[in-house]
C-alpha positions as CSV (number, residue, x, y, z in Angstrom):
1,X,-23.2,-11.8,-18.0
2,X,-25.5,-8.9,-20.8
3,X,-26.3,-5.0,-19.3
4,X,-30.2,-4.8,-19.4
5,X,-29.0,-1.7,-20.9
6,X,-27.4,-2.4,-23.5
7,X,-28.2,-2.2,-27.9
8,X,-24.9,-3.0,-29.1
9,X,-23.7,-0.3,-30.5
10,X,-21.4,0.0,-28.1
11,X,-19.9,-2.0,-24.9
12,X,-21.8,-2.4,-21.8
13,X,-21.3,-0.6,-19.1
14,X,-19.7,-2.2,-15.5
15,X,-19.2,-0.5,-12.7
16,X,-16.4,-1.6,-10.2
17,X,-17.7,-4.1,-7.8
18,X,-20.0,-5.5,-9.6
19,X,-20.3,-9.4,-10.4
20,X,-19.9,-8.1,-14.1
21,X,-16.6,-6.2,-13.1
22,X,-15.1,-8.8,-10.7
23,X,-16.1,-11.7,-13.7
24,X,-13.9,-9.8,-16.7
25,X,-11.2,-9.0,-14.1
26,X,-10.5,-12.5,-13.0
27,X,-10.9,-13.9,-16.9
28,X,-8.2,-11.1,-17.8
29,X,-5.7,-11.4,-14.8
30,X,-6.2,-15.6,-15.3
31,X,-5.2,-14.2,-19.0
32,X,-2.5,-11.7,-17.6
33,X,-1.1,-14.0,-15.2
34,X,-0.5,-16.8,-18.0
35,X,1.2,-14.5,-20.4
36,X,3.1,-12.1,-18.0
37,X,5.4,-14.8,-17.1
38,X,6.7,-15.2,-20.2
39,X,7.8,-11.7,-20.7
40,X,8.6,-10.0,-17.0
41,X,9.5,-13.0,-15.4
42,X,10.1,-12.6,-11.5
43,X,7.9,-8.5,-12.0
44,X,4.8,-10.6,-13.7
45,X,3.0,-11.4,-10.2
46,X,3.3,-7.8,-9.5
47,X,2.0,-6.4,-12.6
48,X,-1.1,-9.8,-12.1
49,X,-1.6,-7.7,-8.6
50,X,-1.5,-4.0,-10.2
51,X,-4.4,-5.5,-12.7
52,X,-6.5,-7.1,-9.8
53,X,-6.0,-3.5,-7.8
54,X,-6.3,-1.2,-10.2
55,X,-9.8,0.4,-9.1
56,X,-9.1,-0.3,-5.5
57,X,-9.3,4.1,-5.7
58,X,-12.9,3.8,-5.9
59,X,-13.8,2.1,-2.8
60,X,-15.0,5.1,-0.7
61,X,-12.3,3.9,2.2
62,X,-9.4,5.3,-0.3
63,X,-11.4,8.5,-1.8
64,X,-9.5,11.7,-1.9
65,X,-8.8,13.7,-3.8
66,X,-12.4,11.9,-6.3
67,X,-9.6,10.7,-9.0
68,X,-9.4,6.5,-8.6
69,X,-6.1,6.0,-9.9
70,X,-4.3,8.8,-7.7
71,X,-6.4,7.6,-4.5
72,X,-6.1,4.3,-5.0
73,X,-1.5,4.6,-5.7
74,X,-2.5,6.4,-2.4
75,X,-3.8,4.1,-0.5
76,X,-1.7,1.2,-1.5
77,X,1.3,3.3,-0.1
78,X,-0.1,4.9,3.0
79,X,-2.4,2.9,4.0
80,X,-0.8,-1.3,3.1
81,X,3.0,0.0,2.7
82,X,2.3,-1.5,-1.3
83,X,5.3,-1.9,-2.8
84,X,6.5,1.5,-4.5
85,X,6.5,-0.2,-8.2
86,X,2.6,-1.8,-7.5
87,X,1.6,2.0,-6.1
88,X,3.1,3.8,-9.3
89,X,1.5,1.2,-11.2
90,X,-2.0,2.0,-9.9
91,X,-1.3,5.7,-10.2
92,X,-1.3,5.2,-14.4
93,X,-3.7,2.9,-15.0
94,X,-6.1,3.4,-18.2
95,X,-4.1,6.3,-19.7
96,X,-4.4,8.6,-15.8
97,X,-1.8,11.5,-16.9
98,X,-4.5,12.2,-20.3
99,X,-7.4,11.7,-17.9
100,X,-5.6,14.4,-15.2
101,X,-4.7,16.7,-17.9
102,X,-8.1,16.4,-19.4
103,X,-9.4,17.4,-14.9
104,X,-6.7,20.0,-15.1
105,X,-8.0,22.0,-17.5
106,X,-11.7,22.0,-16.9
107,X,-10.5,22.3,-12.5
108,X,-6.6,23.2,-12.4
109,X,-6.4,20.6,-9.6
110,X,-2.7,20.0,-10.6
111,X,-3.7,16.3,-10.8
112,X,-1.2,15.2,-13.3
113,X,2.1,16.8,-11.1
114,X,0.7,14.6,-8.9
115,X,0.5,11.5,-11.1
116,X,3.9,11.8,-13.0
117,X,5.1,12.5,-9.5
118,X,4.7,8.8,-9.4
119,X,7.5,7.3,-11.2
120,X,9.8,9.8,-8.6
């Protein structure tokens, strides 16, 4: 599916929850599931689950801080009592600690400390 505003010079914008995002996520998760079992063994299902759930912090019912990796991790942990490793993977996806650092420079909210605390 091509984004109507996509001119070919940059990646298309795909919004979480859109049909294009769901299709892309489905293809990525299928490939991940195929290859992760070879490398990770028993933990491959956990990694696949985290790939499916990585943007759950964008859903309206999970928003708290407005920083979706952190909001998603808290939502998985607090509302769904998800596996601790799954919540940590959600907190750290897409190099969240680097984005938290940048946001902290702009706002001083201390998000990087919270994201890093997901390791414990």
